[in-house]
Phi, psi and omega in degrees: 000129182286135177303123188289157172291143183303332178280349174258354187274146167277111187254126176233125176261133176251112180119124182247047170272181182305318180299310184293321183286323175295326173297318176303308178312303186295320174306313185291327177297332181260017172074026179254130176280138185205149175233139183253132179243130183221148186282333182298149182283348179174171189296339178256023186292334180207157173306130187270358174097200189276207186264163187227139169249115180268120184277158191295316191267006172221290184296313179292325175303323180290323178292331180288313178300333175278357186073020185239017193290318183286325171301319176299313183293332174289338176262343184282170184236085183301337179287348178290353176288348178298140185224129178233147176243128183244157173266157179304348174274352183088003178286143185274119184259330181205145185223109175253113179252127183291150168294163184295328180257011179304131181216024185284322179209056176297161185269146172215133171300145182301319185287325177296314178295321173300315182298321174301314184291318173301315182291348181272342191271156179300138172315129180085005179295318188263132175252113176279162178060039179241076184275115184283140175256316185200163172243138179223173175111167185282156181300329179288352180078171006278162181255163181236124173268135176243129184251166194286341182275002184091358175274166176214156169224159176256139184212156179267333180224127176242123179251104184286105175240033186254038164076197183311311186253051184307139172262355176272326188302317189298348172296327190251326196214139174270006180301139171228155178303149181234141175290137182281347182092002181235130176241144174259132168248118186268135172230157179224155188232126182253152177051045198288333178298323177266322184255346178220050187298325176300320174292319173306312185286334177290320188275324182081208185270343189236247186232155177224136179229140174219150183201161178226012180100330181248331181217162177209173170224147171226122180245142176219136177289129175254172172291173177072014180066039175245157168226136172250141177240137174249120174265120199246124181221157174266101183213162175296153177307328185255036188292337180285300180303322183297336180268349177134303188288158169277169179284354176262000185262086182305315183296321183286324176296321177301318180290328167300313186294322183288335169296314188281339177245028183303328185270002171280156184293158177299332175296316176290325182290345177290342174287351173262312191274335193255012178290147179271120178094182185276165173286154170230126185278127181229079172298140186265122182245160179212152171283150176308155177239125001273158174238125180208173175208168178288143177309133169236134181286353180224014178215136169208170184232157176220161171064216185298334176301328178271322188209062173300122184230170176298153183282078182242038170087004180253335190306303176296322174298324180283322184296319178293317178296310178310311184305314177299314184284328179288310183300320184293316175307310172303321182293333191245349180275171183263352177205156179299321179303309186298324188287323175297324180292315177303316179289321182287333178297333179260318185290322182292310182299315182297321178285333175289317179295321177292326180289321172301319187287330183258007181299127189080007186302324187295325182290328180305328183297338174284343186292141182293336187260019184108171189300324176066028173255173178279350174262190187273357172069027183262121173282103180256118185248000000 
């Protein structure tokens, strides 16, 4: 079967995260029809996570290609670029304050970014409650997508933008994510200026990191007067149930944390004891390095589905860059196959190089002198 021209192809994106939505937006700007399938029941089905810093040379470049850069700047928080490094005693060790006109990597809440991208798409682009189970069909196409509700569709191109546990990836690669040995436990604080003023003052307008070599904390200011804190430890993936409590037993988990952070100052331990609501357990997984696959004329991947890495501030930026490059390749190629080859020729080497730079990066967050990576060391989830 001859690979179809992108404008004649049935294109299906699996996953309505930032990468999948940005890809759809740029395709539509170039007159290419696309459908996005997502397992969520709707755009407000679940919390979208913390804040993101979109970099000028990748994430922002993708939003420019999407025609959304000025809308992004109107929603972003440039003051969120402030970064503090604290000691376990709470002393300020380093303080980076952005210039008033600094726009290199302003912060935006993940949910706000998703809403921006969703609102830019043609009505009906996203099909909700479409949890993909598997992909079948010959490499030359067409492919068939099987969803959990029993429905199926036939498509000429499948773009896997469905994250760490991608159901599209097995078509191309047997690789599965592996536990890095580092786990994040997320806590959040609401109405911080009125209810948690001491914590608000400790963290500032951006992020704050502290570590002692074995454990760490990273706190980040979100929009809407919220702060998220990530308690970072080198532990087995099942450390909570192995220690006795269930993952919903907030008080018993808090008691364990207070033992583990016993030598930290009372001021810093308030980031453990004063949180609003339960903890969220986030063991950190990554794909093997290098991760690549043989070209396929009807399936490709972007974002975490292609190159899951530790959360050090590059994941969403790379997903957006992938999305932009893939969509532009499809907009300018004479066939889907040619577009995928051009895209992967650039994307795969870049993602492998970045993954090698960040290999073990989650553990670097435990270092007492800071993350020690080429990136800013911000855990964005």
